[in-house]
A tleap script that builds the chain and sets N, CA, C and O, in Angstrom:
source leaprc.protein.ff14SB
mol = sequence {
  NMET SER ASP LEU VAL LEU PRO ASP HIE ARG
  ARG ILE PRO LEU ASP ARG ASP GLY TYR LEU
  ARG ASN LEU ASP ASP TRP ASN PRO GLU VAL
  ALA GLU HIE LEU ALA GLN THR VAL SER VAL
  SER MET THR PRO ALA HIE TRP GLU VAL VAL
  GLU VAL LEU ARG ASP PHE TYR ARG GLU SER
  GLY LEU SER PRO ALA MET ARG PRO LEU VAL
  LYS LEU VAL THR ARG GLU LEU GLY THR ASP
  LYS GLY ARG SER ILE TYR LEU MET LYS LEU
  PHE PRO GLY ASN PRO ALA LEU LEU ALA SER
  LYS ILE ALA GLY LEU PRO ARG PRO THR ASN
  CYS CPHE
}
set mol.1.N position { -230.293 32.583 58.345 }
set mol.1.CA position { -229.371 31.561 57.884 }
set mol.1.C position { -228.507 31.119 59.060 }
set mol.1.O position { -228.212 31.910 59.955 }
set mol.2.N position { -228.108 29.862 59.051 }
set mol.2.CA position { -227.301 29.379 60.169 }
set mol.2.C position { -225.872 29.116 59.716 }
set mol.2.O position { -224.987 29.942 59.937 }
set mol.3.N position { -225.647 27.983 59.090 }
set mol.3.CA position { -224.307 27.626 58.649 }
set mol.3.C position { -224.321 27.327 57.158 }
set mol.3.O position { -225.337 26.926 56.590 }
set mol.4.N position { -223.173 27.532 56.546 }
set mol.4.CA position { -222.948 27.099 55.177 }
set mol.4.C position { -222.318 25.716 55.296 }
set mol.4.O position { -221.286 25.562 55.948 }
set mol.5.N position { -222.922 24.719 54.681 }
set mol.5.CA position { -222.393 23.362 54.755 }
set mol.5.C position { -221.742 23.037 53.422 }
set mol.5.O position { -222.400 23.033 52.381 }
set mol.6.N position { -220.445 22.764 53.462 }
set mol.6.CA position { -219.686 22.456 52.257 }
set mol.6.C position { -219.841 20.983 51.895 }
set mol.6.O position { -220.256 20.184 52.734 }
set mol.7.N position { -219.511 20.610 50.651 }
set mol.7.CA position { -219.659 19.208 50.239 }
set mol.7.C position { -218.913 18.209 51.129 }
set mol.7.O position { -219.330 17.057 51.249 }
set mol.8.N position { -217.815 18.643 51.754 }
set mol.8.CA position { -217.079 17.733 52.648 }
set mol.8.C position { -217.656 17.751 54.066 }
set mol.8.O position { -217.049 17.222 54.998 }
set mol.9.N position { -218.834 18.365 54.219 }
set mol.9.CA position { -219.589 18.429 55.476 }
set mol.9.C position { -219.028 19.415 56.502 }
set mol.9.O position { -219.507 19.469 57.635 }
set mol.10.N position { -218.000 20.209 56.104 }
set mol.10.CA position { -217.547 21.271 57.010 }
set mol.10.C position { -218.657 22.297 57.126 }
set mol.10.O position { -219.356 22.588 56.156 }
set mol.11.N position { -218.808 22.834 58.311 }
set mol.11.CA position { -219.817 23.865 58.565 }
set mol.11.C position { -219.107 25.197 58.762 }
set mol.11.O position { -218.193 25.319 59.577 }
set mol.12.N position { -219.549 26.191 57.997 }
set mol.12.CA position { -219.010 27.546 58.098 }
set mol.12.C position { -220.099 28.405 58.730 }
set mol.12.O position { -221.159 28.580 58.130 }
set mol.13.N position { -219.865 28.947 59.931 }
set mol.13.CA position { -220.898 29.747 60.602 }
set mol.13.C position { -221.183 31.062 59.869 }
set mol.13.O position { -220.270 31.791 59.483 }
set mol.14.N position { -222.466 31.337 59.693 }
set mol.14.CA position { -222.926 32.578 59.071 }
set mol.14.C position { -223.774 33.352 60.067 }
set mol.14.O position { -224.357 32.777 60.988 }
set mol.15.N position { -223.835 34.670 59.869 }
set mol.15.CA position { -224.735 35.464 60.709 }
set mol.15.C position { -226.150 35.361 60.149 }
set mol.15.O position { -226.381 34.655 59.168 }
set mol.16.N position { -227.081 36.052 60.760 }
set mol.16.CA position { -228.488 35.934 60.335 }
set mol.16.C position { -228.738 36.446 58.917 }
set mol.16.O position { -229.748 36.099 58.304 }
set mol.17.N position { -227.818 37.277 58.384 }
set mol.17.CA position { -227.969 37.793 57.023 }
set mol.17.C position { -227.165 36.990 55.996 }
set mol.17.O position { -227.151 37.329 54.812 }
set mol.18.N position { -226.499 35.929 56.451 }
set mol.18.CA position { -225.754 35.079 55.528 }
set mol.18.C position { -224.318 35.488 55.288 }
set mol.18.O position { -223.677 34.986 54.365 }
set mol.19.N position { -223.798 36.397 56.110 }
set mol.19.CA position { -222.391 36.813 56.006 }
set mol.19.C position { -221.553 35.936 56.933 }
set mol.19.O position { -222.046 35.446 57.949 }
set mol.20.N position { -220.296 35.744 56.579 }
set mol.20.CA position { -219.412 34.936 57.412 }
set mol.20.C position { -219.299 35.537 58.814 }
set mol.20.O position { -219.140 36.748 58.966 }
set mol.21.N position { -219.379 34.697 59.817 }
set mol.21.CA position { -219.151 35.156 61.187 }
set mol.21.C position { -217.661 35.379 61.419 }
set mol.21.O position { -217.266 36.301 62.132 }
set mol.22.N position { -216.839 34.525 60.811 }
set mol.22.CA position { -215.388 34.620 60.953 }
set mol.22.C position { -214.791 34.845 59.568 }
set mol.22.O position { -214.821 33.952 58.721 }
set mol.23.N position { -214.253 36.029 59.342 }
set mol.23.CA position { -213.737 36.367 58.009 }
set mol.23.C position { -212.592 35.452 57.581 }
set mol.23.O position { -212.325 35.315 56.387 }
set mol.24.N position { -211.921 34.831 58.534 }
set mol.24.CA position { -210.827 33.905 58.201 }
set mol.24.C position { -211.335 32.600 57.605 }
set mol.24.O position { -210.533 31.810 57.108 }
set mol.25.N position { -212.627 32.351 57.639 }
set mol.25.CA position { -213.187 31.143 57.027 }
set mol.25.C position { -213.261 31.250 55.506 }
set mol.25.O position { -213.539 30.258 54.832 }
set mol.26.N position { -213.017 32.436 54.960 }
set mol.26.CA position { -213.166 32.646 53.526 }
set mol.26.C position { -212.040 31.975 52.743 }
set mol.26.O position { -210.878 31.994 53.147 }
set mol.27.N position { -212.410 31.394 51.636 }
set mol.27.CA position { -211.482 30.943 50.608 }
set mol.27.C position { -212.300 30.841 49.326 }
set mol.27.O position { -213.524 30.964 49.380 }
set mol.28.N position { -211.670 30.622 48.177 }
set mol.28.CA position { -212.449 30.577 46.933 }
set mol.28.C position { -213.568 29.529 46.927 }
set mol.28.O position { -214.625 29.761 46.341 }
set mol.29.N position { -213.347 28.395 47.565 }
set mol.29.CA position { -214.396 27.369 47.625 }
set mol.29.C position { -215.600 27.895 48.411 }
set mol.29.O position { -216.744 27.721 47.992 }
set mol.30.N position { -215.336 28.531 49.539 }
set mol.30.CA position { -216.420 29.110 50.339 }
set mol.30.C position { -217.136 30.178 49.519 }
set mol.30.O position { -218.364 30.262 49.546 }
set mol.31.N position { -216.378 30.994 48.791 }
set mol.31.CA position { -216.983 32.036 47.949 }
set mol.31.C position { -217.942 31.427 46.932 }
set mol.31.O position { -219.044 31.936 46.730 }
set mol.32.N position { -217.526 30.348 46.299 }
set mol.32.CA position { -218.394 29.677 45.313 }
set mol.32.C position { -219.707 29.245 45.961 }
set mol.32.O position { -220.777 29.418 45.376 }
set mol.33.N position { -219.628 28.692 47.149 }
set mol.33.CA position { -220.831 28.219 47.832 }
set mol.33.C position { -221.687 29.382 48.338 }
set mol.33.O position { -222.915 29.306 48.302 }
set mol.34.N position { -221.055 30.447 48.806 }
set mol.34.CA position { -221.824 31.639 49.181 }
set mol.34.C position { -222.551 32.200 47.963 }
set mol.34.O position { -223.709 32.606 48.056 }
set mol.35.N position { -221.869 32.220 46.827 }
set mol.35.CA position { -222.484 32.715 45.592 }
set mol.35.C position { -223.713 31.879 45.230 }
set mol.35.O position { -224.739 32.422 44.819 }
set mol.36.N position { -223.609 30.578 45.381 }
set mol.36.CA position { -224.748 29.710 45.076 }
set mol.36.C position { -225.953 30.041 45.949 }
set mol.36.O position { -227.093 29.934 45.498 }
set mol.37.N position { -225.707 30.444 47.201 }
set mol.37.CA position { -226.825 30.744 48.101 }
set mol.37.C position { -227.604 31.976 47.646 }
set mol.37.O position { -228.749 32.173 48.051 }
set mol.38.N position { -226.982 32.805 46.803 }
set mol.38.CA position { -227.659 34.011 46.298 }
set mol.38.C position { -227.854 33.929 44.787 }
set mol.38.O position { -228.061 34.946 44.125 }
set mol.39.N position { -227.787 32.712 44.247 }
set mol.39.CA position { -228.044 32.438 42.824 }
set mol.39.C position { -227.109 33.184 41.884 }
set mol.39.O position { -227.534 33.674 40.838 }
set mol.40.N position { -225.832 33.269 42.259 }
set mol.40.CA position { -224.814 33.883 41.404 }
set mol.40.C position { -223.845 32.785 40.973 }
set mol.40.O position { -223.317 32.048 41.806 }
set mol.41.N position { -223.616 32.682 39.656 }
set mol.41.CA position { -222.624 31.749 39.121 }
set mol.41.C position { -221.352 32.535 38.850 }
set mol.41.O position { -221.331 33.429 38.004 }
set mol.42.N position { -220.311 32.201 39.558 }
set mol.42.CA position { -219.065 32.961 39.487 }
set mol.42.C position { -218.361 32.784 38.134 }
set mol.42.O position { -218.194 31.671 37.634 }
set mol.43.N position { -217.960 33.923 37.567 }
set mol.43.CA position { -217.205 33.970 36.320 }
set mol.43.C position { -215.943 34.784 36.596 }
set mol.43.O position { -215.817 35.361 37.676 }
set mol.44.N position { -215.004 34.847 35.647 }
set mol.44.CA position { -213.833 35.700 35.856 }
set mol.44.C position { -214.205 37.159 36.166 }
set mol.44.O position { -213.500 37.822 36.927 }
set mol.45.N position { -215.290 37.657 35.594 }
set mol.45.CA position { -215.717 39.034 35.875 }
set mol.45.C position { -216.128 39.191 37.342 }
set mol.45.O position { -215.823 40.205 37.969 }
set mol.46.N position { -216.817 38.192 37.883 }
set mol.46.CA position { -217.193 38.222 39.299 }
set mol.46.C position { -215.947 38.211 40.178 }
set mol.46.O position { -215.838 38.978 41.136 }
set mol.47.N position { -215.011 37.329 39.837 }
set mol.47.CA position { -213.793 37.210 40.644 }
set mol.47.C position { -212.983 38.498 40.653 }
set mol.47.O position { -212.371 38.842 41.664 }
set mol.48.N position { -212.977 39.221 39.516 }
set mol.48.CA position { -212.277 40.521 39.472 }
set mol.48.C position { -212.819 41.457 40.541 }
set mol.48.O position { -212.057 42.071 41.289 }
set mol.49.N position { -214.132 41.559 40.605 }
set mol.49.CA position { -214.770 42.458 41.572 }
set mol.49.C position { -214.517 41.966 42.999 }
set mol.49.O position { -214.233 42.767 43.890 }
set mol.50.N position { -214.617 40.666 43.215 }
set mol.50.CA position { -214.368 40.107 44.546 }
set mol.50.C position { -212.941 40.428 44.998 }
set mol.50.O position { -212.731 40.820 46.146 }
set mol.51.N position { -211.969 40.265 44.113 }
set mol.51.CA position { -210.575 40.550 44.489 }
set mol.51.C position { -210.363 42.036 44.783 }
set mol.51.O position { -209.637 42.386 45.713 }
set mol.52.N position { -210.990 42.906 43.997 }
set mol.52.CA position { -210.908 44.350 44.259 }
set mol.52.C position { -211.480 44.647 45.644 }
set mol.52.O position { -210.886 45.397 46.419 }
set mol.53.N position { -212.620 44.062 45.948 }
set mol.53.CA position { -213.243 44.276 47.259 }
set mol.53.C position { -212.358 43.765 48.395 }
set mol.53.O position { -212.185 44.448 49.405 }
set mol.54.N position { -211.804 42.578 48.231 }
set mol.54.CA position { -210.967 42.006 49.289 }
set mol.54.C position { -209.705 42.849 49.501 }
set mol.54.O position { -209.290 43.073 50.638 }
set mol.55.N position { -209.100 43.313 48.414 }
set mol.55.CA position { -207.921 44.185 48.530 }
set mol.55.C position { -208.279 45.478 49.259 }
set mol.55.O position { -207.549 45.927 50.143 }
set mol.56.N position { -209.410 46.070 48.880 }
set mol.56.CA position { -209.859 47.312 49.511 }
set mol.56.C position { -210.098 47.092 51.003 }
set mol.56.O position { -209.720 47.928 51.824 }
set mol.57.N position { -210.728 45.965 51.354 }
set mol.57.CA position { -210.998 45.682 52.762 }
set mol.57.C position { -209.696 45.498 53.543 }
set mol.57.O position { -209.576 45.972 54.672 }
set mol.58.N position { -208.723 44.811 52.943 }
set mol.58.CA position { -207.429 44.618 53.614 }
set mol.58.C position { -206.763 45.959 53.905 }
set mol.58.O position { -206.142 46.127 54.954 }
set mol.59.N position { -206.887 46.914 52.983 }
set mol.59.CA position { -206.258 48.225 53.141 }
set mol.59.C position { -207.031 49.142 54.074 }
set mol.59.O position { -206.432 49.893 54.844 }
set mol.60.N position { -208.360 49.087 54.013 }
set mol.60.CA position { -209.172 50.082 54.719 }
set mol.60.C position { -209.977 49.533 55.890 }
set mol.60.O position { -210.353 50.286 56.788 }
set mol.61.N position { -210.245 48.230 55.890 }
set mol.61.CA position { -211.113 47.663 56.909 }
set mol.61.C position { -212.583 47.954 56.670 }
set mol.61.O position { -213.402 47.797 57.575 }
set mol.62.N position { -212.930 48.380 55.443 }
set mol.62.CA position { -214.302 48.752 55.109 }
set mol.62.C position { -214.846 47.921 53.963 }
set mol.62.O position { -214.113 47.542 53.049 }
set mol.63.N position { -216.145 47.641 54.022 }
set mol.63.CA position { -216.886 47.070 52.904 }
set mol.63.C position { -217.680 48.223 52.304 }
set mol.63.O position { -218.563 48.765 52.968 }
set mol.64.N position { -217.386 48.614 51.056 }
set mol.64.CA position { -218.039 49.798 50.504 }
set mol.64.C position { -219.505 49.587 50.142 }
set mol.64.O position { -219.898 48.519 49.673 }
set mol.65.N position { -220.301 50.623 50.367 }
set mol.65.CA position { -221.679 50.664 49.889 }
set mol.65.C position { -221.642 50.895 48.374 }
set mol.65.O position { -220.560 50.967 47.792 }
set mol.66.N position { -222.793 51.010 47.740 }
set mol.66.CA position { -222.872 51.033 46.271 }
set mol.66.C position { -222.063 52.155 45.621 }
set mol.66.O position { -221.235 51.886 44.750 }
set mol.67.N position { -222.280 53.380 46.018 }
set mol.67.CA position { -221.584 54.491 45.352 }
set mol.67.C position { -220.060 54.361 45.486 }
set mol.67.O position { -219.357 54.485 44.483 }
set mol.68.N position { -219.530 54.115 46.689 }
set mol.68.CA position { -218.083 53.917 46.791 }
set mol.68.C position { -217.597 52.675 46.024 }
set mol.68.O position { -216.475 52.655 45.517 }
set mol.69.N position { -218.447 51.642 45.943 }
set mol.69.CA position { -218.074 50.447 45.182 }
set mol.69.C position { -217.896 50.787 43.705 }
set mol.69.O position { -216.930 50.351 43.078 }
set mol.70.N position { -218.811 51.555 43.155 }
set mol.70.CA position { -218.704 51.958 41.744 }
set mol.70.C position { -217.412 52.743 41.527 }
set mol.70.O position { -216.692 52.499 40.559 }
set mol.71.N position { -217.118 53.677 42.416 }
set mol.71.CA position { -215.885 54.468 42.292 }
set mol.71.C position { -214.645 53.589 42.399 }
set mol.71.O position { -213.684 53.772 41.652 }
set mol.72.N position { -214.667 52.634 43.327 }
set mol.72.CA position { -213.543 51.720 43.514 }
set mol.72.C position { -213.325 50.862 42.268 }
set mol.72.O position { -212.194 50.725 41.801 }
set mol.73.N position { -214.385 50.291 41.737 }
set mol.73.CA position { -214.265 49.446 40.549 }
set mol.73.C position { -213.812 50.283 39.358 }
set mol.73.O position { -213.013 49.813 38.548 }
set mol.74.N position { -214.302 51.502 39.238 }
set mol.74.CA position { -213.848 52.392 38.155 }
set mol.74.C position { -212.348 52.611 38.263 }
set mol.74.O position { -211.631 52.508 37.268 }
set mol.75.N position { -211.876 52.910 39.449 }
set mol.75.CA position { -210.457 53.174 39.656 }
set mol.75.C position { -209.601 51.937 39.372 }
set mol.75.O position { -208.540 52.045 38.756 }
set mol.76.N position { -210.056 50.771 39.817 }
set mol.76.CA position { -209.246 49.562 39.718 }
set mol.76.C position { -209.418 48.789 38.413 }
set mol.76.O position { -208.467 48.171 37.937 }
set mol.77.N position { -210.616 48.813 37.828 }
set mol.77.CA position { -210.896 47.984 36.650 }
set mol.77.C position { -211.279 48.776 35.406 }
set mol.77.O position { -211.419 48.203 34.325 }
set mol.78.N position { -211.449 50.095 35.551 }
set mol.78.CA position { -211.761 50.925 34.392 }
set mol.78.C position { -213.209 51.358 34.331 }
set mol.78.O position { -214.078 50.793 34.995 }
set mol.79.N position { -213.451 52.372 33.522 }
set mol.79.CA position { -214.790 52.976 33.445 }
set mol.79.C position { -215.833 52.041 32.854 }
set mol.79.O position { -217.013 52.155 33.186 }
set mol.80.N position { -215.425 51.112 31.980 }
set mol.80.CA position { -216.418 50.200 31.405 }
set mol.80.C position { -216.996 49.257 32.457 }
set mol.80.O position { -218.136 48.812 32.322 }
set mol.81.N position { -216.235 48.947 33.493 }
set mol.81.CA position { -216.707 48.043 34.551 }
set mol.81.C position { -217.182 48.808 35.785 }
set mol.81.O position { -217.897 48.254 36.620 }
set mol.82.N position { -216.794 50.057 35.903 }
set mol.82.CA position { -217.177 50.875 37.046 }
set mol.82.C position { -218.485 51.585 36.797 }
set mol.82.O position { -218.568 52.811 36.881 }
set mol.83.N position { -219.509 50.805 36.490 }
set mol.83.CA position { -220.846 51.358 36.254 }
set mol.83.C position { -221.854 50.518 37.013 }
set mol.83.O position { -221.713 49.299 37.106 }
set mol.84.N position { -222.845 51.154 37.541 }
set mol.84.CA position { -223.875 50.448 38.312 }
set mol.84.C position { -224.508 49.330 37.505 }
set mol.84.O position { -224.729 48.238 38.028 }
set mol.85.N position { -224.802 49.585 36.244 }
set mol.85.CA position { -225.484 48.596 35.411 }
set mol.85.C position { -224.625 47.341 35.242 }
set mol.85.O position { -225.142 46.224 35.259 }
set mol.86.N position { -223.312 47.529 35.080 }
set mol.86.CA position { -222.397 46.395 34.949 }
set mol.86.C position { -222.400 45.573 36.239 }
set mol.86.O position { -222.514 44.348 36.202 }
set mol.87.N position { -222.275 46.252 37.370 }
set mol.87.CA position { -222.244 45.557 38.655 }
set mol.87.C position { -223.573 44.873 38.959 }
set mol.87.O position { -223.588 43.805 39.570 }
set mol.88.N position { -224.685 45.469 38.545 }
set mol.88.CA position { -225.994 44.862 38.773 }
set mol.88.C position { -226.187 43.612 37.927 }
set mol.88.O position { -226.890 42.690 38.340 }
set mol.89.N position { -225.576 43.570 36.760 }
set mol.89.CA position { -225.653 42.349 35.944 }
set mol.89.C position { -224.893 41.210 36.622 }
set mol.89.O position { -225.322 40.057 36.573 }
set mol.90.N position { -223.764 41.537 37.253 }
set mol.90.CA position { -222.979 40.514 37.936 }
set mol.90.C position { -223.612 40.101 39.262 }
set mol.90.O position { -223.682 38.917 39.591 }
set mol.91.N position { -224.069 41.096 40.014 }
set mol.91.CA position { -224.590 40.881 41.364 }
set mol.91.C position { -225.976 41.524 41.443 }
set mol.91.O position { -226.103 42.643 41.940 }
set mol.92.N position { -227.023 40.832 40.959 }
set mol.92.CA position { -228.366 41.419 40.847 }
set mol.92.C position { -228.942 41.897 42.184 }
set mol.92.O position { -228.680 41.330 43.245 }
set mol.93.N position { -229.720 42.946 42.085 }
set mol.93.CA position { -230.374 43.506 43.268 }
set mol.93.C position { -229.526 44.582 43.902 }
set mol.93.O position { -229.638 45.759 43.557 }
set mol.94.N position { -228.682 44.183 44.825 }
set mol.94.CA position { -227.798 45.138 45.499 }
set mol.94.C position { -226.360 44.630 45.388 }
set mol.94.O position { -225.924 43.828 46.214 }
set mol.95.N position { -225.618 45.091 44.372 }
set mol.95.CA position { -224.258 44.602 44.150 }
set mol.95.C position { -223.331 44.734 45.352 }
set mol.95.O position { -222.511 43.848 45.593 }
set mol.96.N position { -223.442 45.814 46.104 }
set mol.96.CA position { -222.551 46.007 47.250 }
set mol.96.C position { -222.779 44.913 48.294 }
set mol.96.O position { -221.825 44.378 48.857 }
set mol.97.N position { -224.044 44.587 48.547 }
set mol.97.CA position { -224.353 43.543 49.526 }
set mol.97.C position { -223.909 42.172 49.041 }
set mol.97.O position { -223.228 41.445 49.763 }
set mol.98.N position { -224.293 41.818 47.814 }
set mol.98.CA position { -223.975 40.484 47.304 }
set mol.98.C position { -222.479 40.276 47.130 }
set mol.98.O position { -221.945 39.240 47.528 }
set mol.99.N position { -221.808 41.241 46.545 }
set mol.99.CA position { -220.371 41.090 46.308 }
set mol.99.C position { -219.609 40.996 47.626 }
set mol.99.O position { -218.674 40.205 47.743 }
set mol.100.N position { -219.999 41.793 48.614 }
set mol.100.CA position { -219.337 41.720 49.921 }
set mol.100.C position { -219.573 40.371 50.577 }
set mol.100.O position { -218.661 39.801 51.176 }
set mol.101.N position { -220.793 39.857 50.467 }
set mol.101.CA position { -221.104 38.547 51.056 }
set mol.101.C position { -220.226 37.470 50.420 }
set mol.101.O position { -219.616 36.669 51.128 }
set mol.102.N position { -220.161 37.450 49.093 }
set mol.102.CA position { -219.375 36.443 48.381 }
set mol.102.C position { -217.884 36.613 48.665 }
set mol.102.O position { -217.146 35.629 48.729 }
set mol.103.N position { -217.443 37.850 48.835 }
set mol.103.CA position { -216.036 38.133 49.129 }
set mol.103.C position { -215.673 37.805 50.578 }
set mol.103.O position { -214.510 37.908 50.969 }
set mol.104.N position { -216.667 37.412 51.368 }
set mol.104.CA position { -216.396 37.051 52.757 }
set mol.104.C position { -216.185 38.230 53.667 }
set mol.104.O position { -215.529 38.117 54.703 }
set mol.105.N position { -216.742 39.373 53.283 }
set mol.105.CA position { -216.560 40.604 54.048 }
set mol.105.C position { -217.802 40.914 54.871 }
set mol.105.O position { -218.868 40.347 54.629 }
set mol.106.N position { -217.668 41.811 55.839 }
set mol.106.CA position { -218.858 42.216 56.606 }
set mol.106.C position { -219.855 42.953 55.720 }
set mol.106.O position { -219.505 43.469 54.659 }
set mol.107.N position { -221.080 42.992 56.169 }
set mol.107.CA position { -222.126 43.729 55.462 }
set mol.107.C position { -221.736 45.202 55.399 }
set mol.107.O position { -221.373 45.792 56.417 }
set mol.108.N position { -221.809 45.804 54.199 }
set mol.108.CA position { -221.484 47.230 54.096 }
set mol.108.C position { -222.457 48.068 54.926 }
set mol.108.O position { -223.651 47.774 54.991 }
set mol.109.N position { -221.930 49.103 55.549 }
set mol.109.CA position { -222.814 50.007 56.272 }
set mol.109.C position { -223.591 50.841 55.264 }
set mol.109.O position { -223.143 51.020 54.132 }
set mol.110.N position { -224.723 51.339 55.654 }
set mol.110.CA position { -225.584 52.157 54.795 }
set mol.110.C position { -226.151 51.387 53.616 }
set mol.110.O position { -226.553 52.000 52.627 }
set mol.111.N position { -226.197 50.058 53.690 }
set mol.111.CA position { -226.845 49.248 52.655 }
set mol.111.C position { -228.053 48.565 53.276 }
set mol.111.O position { -227.976 48.002 54.368 }
set mol.112.N position { -229.162 48.625 52.564 }
set mol.112.CA position { -230.391 48.007 53.076 }
set mol.112.C position { -230.683 46.717 52.349 }
set mol.112.O position { -231.678 46.055 52.643 }
savepdb mol mol.pdb
quit
């Protein structure tokens, strides 16, 4: 992937895996367009997880892999949402990768 092109023709540079090259380029509009690139339609449930991830990254400087993501969501949003199956419904395939990409964060380490 090269750049994300927004409707106003602004170009947001992405790395080869589709993650933002510059984390400061993130905003909700960019998140919506990143989500579209991975066939995710953002809902309030998606935004909850994205905000939890962004808060965690601000505090720790880390993008969590799947197991830590489940624990983080459990702690912040409750046990009903802190389950792999719930996160996979929101972010199919690999929730840690997709959610981090949409949240404008670096690719989590230990995620394939």
